[in-house]
C-alpha positions as CSV (number, residue, x, y, z in Angstrom):
1,M,-13.9,7.9,28.0
2,V,-12.3,10.4,25.2
3,G,-14.8,10.0,22.1
4,L,-13.7,9.2,18.7
5,E,-14.1,12.7,17.2
6,E,-11.7,14.2,19.9
7,R,-9.3,11.4,19.2
8,S,-9.6,11.8,15.6
9,V,-8.5,15.7,16.6
10,N,-5.9,14.8,18.8
11,F,-4.7,12.4,16.2
12,R,-4.5,15.3,13.3
13,A,-2.9,17.2,15.9
14,F,-0.2,14.7,16.4
15,F,0.3,14.2,12.7
16,L,0.8,17.6,11.7
17,Q,3.6,18.2,14.3
18,F,5.4,14.8,13.4
19,L,5.1,15.6,9.8
20,G,6.4,18.8,10.0
21,E,9.0,18.2,12.0
22,Q,10.3,15.2,9.9
23,I,10.0,16.7,6.7
24,C,10.8,20.6,7.6
25,F,13.9,18.9,9.5
26,A,15.5,16.9,7.0
27,H,14.9,19.0,4.1
28,Y,16.4,21.7,5.6
29,A,19.8,19.7,6.4
30,Y,20.1,19.1,2.7
31,R,19.4,22.3,1.5
32,M,15.9,21.6,0.5
33,R,14.9,25.0,1.3
34,W,12.1,25.2,-1.1
35,I,10.3,21.8,0.0
36,A,10.9,22.6,4.0
37,S,9.6,26.4,3.2
38,F,6.3,24.5,1.5
39,C,5.6,22.3,4.5
40,C,6.2,24.7,7.4
41,M,4.2,27.4,5.9
42,S,1.4,25.0,4.9
43,L,1.5,24.0,8.5
44,C,1.4,27.1,10.0
45,A,-1.1,28.3,7.7
46,G,-3.1,25.1,9.2
47,L,-3.5,23.4,6.1
48,T,-3.8,19.3,7.2
49,V,-1.0,18.0,5.2
50,C,-1.1,14.2,5.2
51,A,-3.3,14.2,8.5
52,Q,-6.2,12.3,7.8
53,S,-9.4,11.2,9.7
54,P,-10.8,7.8,10.5
55,L,-13.0,6.4,8.1
56,P,-16.2,7.0,8.4
57,A,-18.7,4.5,9.9
58,A,-20.6,1.8,7.4
59,S,-23.2,-0.7,7.4
60,P,-24.1,-3.2,5.3
61,E,-27.2,-1.4,4.3
62,K,-25.3,1.1,2.9
63,A,-23.5,-0.9,0.4
64,P,-22.5,-1.3,-2.2
65,W,-19.2,1.2,-1.1
66,T,-15.8,1.2,-2.8
67,F,-12.1,1.5,-1.8
68,A,-8.9,1.7,-3.8
69,V,-5.8,-0.2,-3.5
70,S,-2.3,-0.4,-5.6
71,G,1.4,-0.7,-4.8
72,D,4.9,0.1,-6.3
73,S,4.8,4.2,-6.5
74,R,8.8,4.1,-7.0
75,N,10.3,6.0,-10.1
76,C,7.3,8.1,-10.8
77,G,5.1,7.9,-8.3
78,D,5.3,11.5,-7.2
79,L,3.4,12.2,-10.6
80,V,1.1,9.2,-10.4
81,V,0.0,9.0,-7.3
82,P,-1.3,12.6,-6.6
83,A,-3.4,11.6,-9.7
84,I,-4.8,8.5,-7.9
85,A,-5.5,10.7,-4.9
86,A,-7.7,13.2,-6.8
87,R,-9.7,10.1,-9.1
88,V,-10.3,8.3,-5.3
89,K,-11.3,11.4,-3.4
90,A,-13.4,12.7,-6.6
91,E,-15.3,9.7,-6.6
92,G,-15.7,8.9,-2.8
93,D,-14.0,5.8,-2.2
94,A,-13.6,4.9,1.6
95,F,-9.8,4.8,1.7
96,Y,-6.7,3.7,-0.3
97,W,-4.3,1.0,0.7
98,H,-0.6,1.4,-0.4
99,L,0.9,-2.2,-0.7
100,G,4.9,-0.7,-0.7
101,D,8.0,-0.2,-2.4
102,L,7.4,3.9,-1.8
103,R,11.0,4.6,-2.9
104,A,13.5,3.2,-4.9
105,I,16.4,3.6,-2.3
106,Y,19.0,1.9,-4.4
107,T,19.1,4.6,-6.9
108,Q,17.4,8.0,-6.8
109,D,13.9,8.2,-8.3
110,E,13.4,9.5,-11.3
111,D,10.8,11.7,-10.4
112,F,12.7,13.5,-7.6
113,I,15.5,14.1,-10.0
114,S,13.5,15.9,-12.5
115,M,11.9,18.4,-9.7
116,E,14.9,19.4,-7.8
117,P,17.3,22.3,-8.1
118,S,20.5,20.9,-9.5
119,D,22.2,21.1,-6.2
120,V,20.0,19.1,-4.8
121,A,19.5,16.5,-7.7
122,A,23.4,16.3,-7.0
123,L,22.9,14.7,-3.9
124,S,24.8,11.6,-3.2
125,L,23.0,8.2,-2.8
126,A,23.6,8.0,0.8
127,E,22.2,11.7,1.3
128,Y,19.5,10.7,-1.0
129,D,18.4,7.9,0.8
130,E,17.9,10.2,3.8
131,V,15.5,12.1,2.5
132,A,13.6,9.9,0.2
133,W,10.8,9.0,2.7
134,D,10.1,12.6,3.5
135,D,9.9,13.3,-0.2
136,F,7.1,10.4,-0.3
137,L,5.4,12.0,2.4
138,L,5.3,15.5,0.4
139,H,4.8,14.4,-3.2
140,Q,2.7,11.2,-2.5
141,M,0.9,11.5,0.6
142,A,-0.1,15.1,1.5
143,P,-2.5,15.3,-2.1
144,F,-4.5,12.6,-0.1
145,G,-5.1,15.5,2.7
146,E,-7.8,14.0,5.2
147,F,-8.7,11.1,2.9
148,P,-7.8,8.0,4.7
149,V,-4.9,6.1,3.7
150,F,-3.2,2.7,4.9
151,L,0.7,1.5,4.4
152,G,1.9,-1.7,3.6
153,R,5.5,-2.7,3.2
154,G,7.7,-3.6,0.0
155,N,11.2,-4.9,-0.2
156,H,12.5,-1.6,-1.0
157,E,11.6,-0.4,2.3
158,A,14.1,-2.8,3.6
159,I,17.3,-1.7,1.5
160,A,19.8,0.0,3.8
161,P,19.7,2.4,5.6
162,M,16.0,1.8,6.1
163,T,15.3,-1.1,8.4
164,R,11.5,-2.5,9.7
165,D,12.1,-0.3,13.3
166,R,13.2,2.7,11.3
167,F,10.1,2.2,8.6
168,N,7.7,1.5,11.7
169,A,8.9,4.9,13.3
170,K,8.9,7.2,10.1
171,F,5.2,5.9,9.5
172,S,4.0,5.5,12.7
173,A,1.0,7.9,11.9
174,F,-0.5,5.6,9.3
175,L,0.4,2.2,11.1
176,N,-1.4,3.5,14.2
177,R,-4.3,5.3,12.6
178,P,-7.1,5.3,14.8
179,E,-9.0,2.6,13.0
180,I,-5.8,-0.1,13.7
181,V,-5.5,1.3,17.4
182,L,-9.3,0.8,17.7
183,Q,-9.5,-2.6,16.6
184,N,-6.4,-3.3,18.4
185,R,-8.3,-2.6,21.5
186,A,-11.5,-4.2,20.6
187,D,-9.0,-7.3,20.0
188,N,-7.7,-7.3,23.4
189,K,-11.4,-7.6,24.9
190,T,-12.4,-10.6,23.2
191,A,-11.2,-14.2,23.4
192,F,-9.2,-13.5,20.6
193,G,-7.0,-11.5,22.6
194,A,-3.9,-11.5,20.4
195,A,-3.9,-7.5,18.9
196,A,-0.7,-6.7,16.2
197,P,1.9,-4.8,18.3
198,P,1.9,-1.0,18.2
199,S,3.3,0.4,15.1
200,S,3.4,-2.6,12.8
201,P,3.6,-3.5,9.4
202,W,1.1,-5.9,10.0
203,Y,-2.6,-5.1,11.1
204,H,-6.1,-5.2,10.5
205,F,-9.1,-3.5,10.8
206,V,-12.7,-4.4,10.3
207,R,-15.4,-2.0,8.1
208,S,-19.0,-3.4,7.4
209,G,-18.3,-7.2,8.1
210,V,-14.9,-6.7,6.6
211,D,-11.9,-8.1,7.7
212,F,-8.9,-5.8,5.7
213,I,-5.6,-7.6,6.8
214,T,-2.0,-6.0,5.9
215,L,0.7,-8.6,6.0
216,D,4.3,-8.0,6.0
217,N,6.1,-10.1,3.6
218,S,9.1,-8.0,2.5
219,T,12.1,-9.8,3.8
220,T,13.1,-13.2,3.9
221,D,12.8,-13.7,7.7
222,E,9.2,-13.1,6.9
223,F,6.4,-14.7,7.7
224,S,7.8,-14.1,10.7
225,D,6.7,-17.0,13.8
226,A,5.1,-13.8,15.5
227,Q,3.1,-12.8,12.2
228,L,2.0,-16.3,11.8
229,T,0.9,-16.8,15.2
230,W,-1.2,-13.6,15.1
231,L,-2.6,-14.3,11.6
232,R,-3.8,-17.7,12.6
233,A,-5.5,-16.6,15.7
234,L,-7.2,-13.7,13.5
235,L,-8.2,-16.4,11.1
236,L,-9.9,-18.5,13.5
237,R,-11.7,-15.9,14.5
238,D,-13.6,-14.7,11.5
239,E,-14.1,-18.0,10.7
240,D,-16.4,-18.5,13.7
241,P,-19.9,-17.9,12.3
242,R,-20.4,-15.8,15.4
243,S,-17.8,-13.5,14.3
244,G,-19.8,-11.2,12.0
245,I,-17.4,-11.5,9.4
246,T,-18.4,-12.3,5.8
247,T,-15.4,-11.1,4.1
248,I,-11.4,-11.4,4.1
249,V,-9.2,-8.9,2.0
250,A,-5.6,-9.5,2.7
251,G,-2.9,-7.4,1.3
252,M,0.9,-8.0,1.3
253,H,3.6,-6.8,-1.0
254,E,4.8,-10.1,-2.7
255,A,2.4,-12.7,-4.1
256,L,2.0,-15.7,-2.0
257,P,3.7,-18.8,-3.3
258,H,2.9,-20.6,-6.8
259,S,0.8,-17.8,-8.6
260,T,1.3,-16.3,-11.9
261,S,4.4,-14.1,-11.0
262,S,6.0,-17.3,-8.9
263,G,9.4,-15.8,-10.4
264,H,9.0,-12.5,-8.4
265,S,7.1,-13.6,-5.5
266,M,7.1,-15.1,-2.5
267,D,8.7,-18.4,-4.2
268,D,12.4,-16.3,-4.4
269,W,13.3,-17.6,-0.6
270,Y,12.9,-21.0,1.4
271,R,10.8,-19.3,4.4
272,G,8.7,-17.5,1.9
273,T,7.6,-20.7,0.2
274,Q,7.1,-22.4,3.3
275,T,5.3,-19.8,5.1
276,G,3.5,-18.4,2.1
277,E,1.9,-22.0,1.7
278,A,0.5,-22.1,4.9
279,V,-0.7,-19.2,5.1
280,Y,-2.4,-19.5,1.6
281,R,-3.8,-22.5,3.0
282,W,-5.5,-20.9,6.4
283,F,-7.0,-18.4,3.7
284,A,-8.7,-21.3,2.3
285,D,-9.8,-22.7,5.0
286,A,-11.5,-19.3,5.6
287,H,-13.1,-20.0,2.2
288,K,-14.1,-23.1,2.8
289,A,-15.6,-21.5,6.2
290,G,-18.0,-19.9,3.9
291,K,-16.2,-16.7,3.7
292,H,-15.4,-14.6,0.7
293,V,-11.6,-14.2,0.5
294,Y,-9.7,-12.1,-1.7
295,L,-5.8,-11.9,-1.8
296,L,-4.3,-8.7,-3.2
297,A,-0.4,-8.0,-3.7
298,S,1.9,-5.8,-6.1
299,H,5.6,-6.1,-6.2
300,S,5.3,-6.9,-9.9
301,H,4.8,-3.8,-11.8
302,F,1.6,-4.9,-13.8
303,Y,-2.1,-5.7,-13.4
304,S,-3.2,-9.3,-13.2
305,P,-6.3,-10.8,-12.1
306,D,-6.6,-14.8,-11.3
307,V,-2.8,-15.0,-10.2
308,Y,-3.6,-18.3,-8.2
309,D,-5.3,-19.9,-11.3
310,T,-2.4,-22.2,-11.6
311,P,-1.5,-26.0,-11.7
312,F,-0.4,-26.2,-8.1
313,W,-3.2,-24.7,-6.8
314,K,-5.6,-26.3,-9.1
315,K,-4.1,-29.9,-8.0
316,E,-4.4,-28.6,-4.4
317,G,-8.2,-27.7,-4.9
318,I,-8.0,-24.5,-3.6
319,V,-7.7,-21.6,-6.3
320,L,-8.6,-18.3,-4.3
321,P,-9.4,-14.9,-6.1
322,G,-6.0,-13.0,-6.3
323,T,-4.7,-10.2,-8.5
324,I,-1.3,-8.4,-8.5
325,I,-1.8,-4.3,-8.9
326,G,1.9,-2.9,-9.1
327,S,1.2,0.0,-11.2
328,A,1.1,3.2,-9.0
329,G,4.4,4.6,-10.6
330,A,7.6,1.9,-10.8
331,Q,9.0,1.0,-14.0
332,R,6.6,-1.2,-16.0
333,Y,7.5,-4.8,-15.9
334,L,6.8,-7.1,-19.0
335,L,3.9,-9.8,-18.6
336,P,5.5,-13.2,-17.7
337,D,3.7,-16.3,-20.0
338,T,1.8,-17.4,-16.9
339,A,-0.2,-14.2,-16.7
340,S,-3.9,-14.4,-17.9
341,R,-4.9,-13.1,-20.8
342,E,-6.4,-10.2,-18.7
343,S,-3.3,-8.8,-17.4
344,I,-2.1,-5.6,-18.7
345,T,1.5,-3.9,-18.5
346,N,2.7,-0.4,-19.3
347,I,0.0,1.4,-17.5
348,Y,-0.8,3.3,-14.4
349,G,-3.5,2.9,-12.2
350,Y,-5.3,1.1,-9.5
351,L,-7.6,-1.2,-8.5
352,K,-11.3,-0.2,-7.6
353,A,-13.2,-2.5,-5.5
354,T,-16.9,-2.8,-4.8
355,V,-18.1,-4.1,-1.9
356,H,-21.6,-5.6,-2.1
357,A,-24.4,-6.3,0.8
358,N,-23.7,-10.1,0.5
359,G,-20.0,-9.7,1.4
360,T,-18.7,-10.2,-2.4
361,V,-16.1,-8.1,-3.6
362,Q,-15.8,-6.9,-7.4
363,F,-12.6,-5.9,-8.5
364,S,-11.9,-3.2,-11.9
365,L,-8.8,-1.8,-13.0
366,E,-9.1,1.7,-13.0
367,Q,-6.0,3.4,-15.0
368,I,-4.8,6.8,-14.7
369,S,-4.4,9.2,-17.9
370,K,-1.3,11.4,-19.2
371,D,-3.9,14.2,-18.8
372,E,-4.8,13.6,-15.2
373,M,-1.2,13.3,-14.3
374,I,-0.7,17.1,-16.0
375,A,-3.6,18.4,-14.3
376,V,-2.2,17.6,-11.1
377,K,1.4,17.6,-11.6
378,W,3.8,19.5,-9.2
379,P,4.2,23.2,-10.3
380,N,8.3,22.1,-10.6
381,A,7.3,19.1,-12.5
382,P,8.7,19.7,-16.2
383,M,6.3,18.0,-18.6
384,S,9.5,15.8,-20.3
385,E,9.3,13.7,-17.0
386,I,5.5,13.2,-17.7
387,D,6.4,12.0,-21.1
388,F,9.2,10.1,-19.8
389,C,6.8,8.3,-17.3
390,F,4.5,7.4,-19.8
391,D,7.1,6.5,-22.9
392,Q,10.2,5.1,-21.2
393,N,9.5,4.0,-17.8
394,R,9.3,0.2,-18.5
395,Q,11.2,-2.9,-19.0
396,L,12.3,-3.6,-22.6
397,P,12.1,-6.8,-23.9
398,K,15.5,-8.7,-24.7
399,K,17.0,-9.0,-27.8
400,V,17.5,-12.5,-29.2
401,N,20.8,-12.6,-31.2
């Protein structure tokens, strides 16, 4: 049997080869020679660009421990996410969880344009769409190095020409991280017996009694029947007192229905409302069974806690802890009138989650400063772009006539 350490080495070697081929080919094809050269030289020099090791083993007696989560890194993510990477690595968080919307796709991201030579910045939208994902890997994922990163899928990863299958293939190294592969093998050896498909945008892994569940609700055909079947079986297993699970943390791109951000969430389509309500109630069942349950989402570009403390769920008597954190670089949105008083917009940052020995998780907002972005900015990133990201990358109030 191949040991975990050997599997880690094999995984890193595979990912280095995969990333080098993907980025170098695409960028040479579109005359992005400086990026291609950077990537290829880095790989030849033995640098572990974007390669990631498995999470170190953790046990309850080592609590508290922390992880980081945010989403929506289009527009200015090439400048914001490297600062997030620097912070979470320096502070020893266990991993970073990205909840989707990696690049804009419907238009060229402002950070990309600002850093490119004029001939590259003048790419057509179709040409840009073919290299946008490589830009994400190079400018947002590479700064993490071997630090563990888990990816979710957002609605911008469903804009043509990207499809679910293309997303799964492009980011297969993340969707098949060793933790996920080992978890699937373990699931198949139990009575649960329903592992997520390989290279799936919905998956889970367990660390120190906490079940981390990534869901895909990025398109109007979700939640699919296959995902619902898998999730229902998983939650029923977690509810079992013998499961060893104390805590469930679910991350998804769009908030479940009837949140404080219901105008920009799964309420937007019929199947989303129907399946989202069912999923919420399943998580409520797990809470009633004695599990600590937390629901995380992005999609709305601000920080907002207590998002399910709403009249609908209050009437149902099942208000679950939930937070929206869509602050990794996307254009900052105005807060809805229904947002809690603790909500904040026009910031960049992430959630730091502290897992305690009793299974409870405490979330705090970690803001990224302009100075942090300057300290880790790419050499070809102009200061004017950082100024734009802080001062102009925001939604403006509508003028009242």
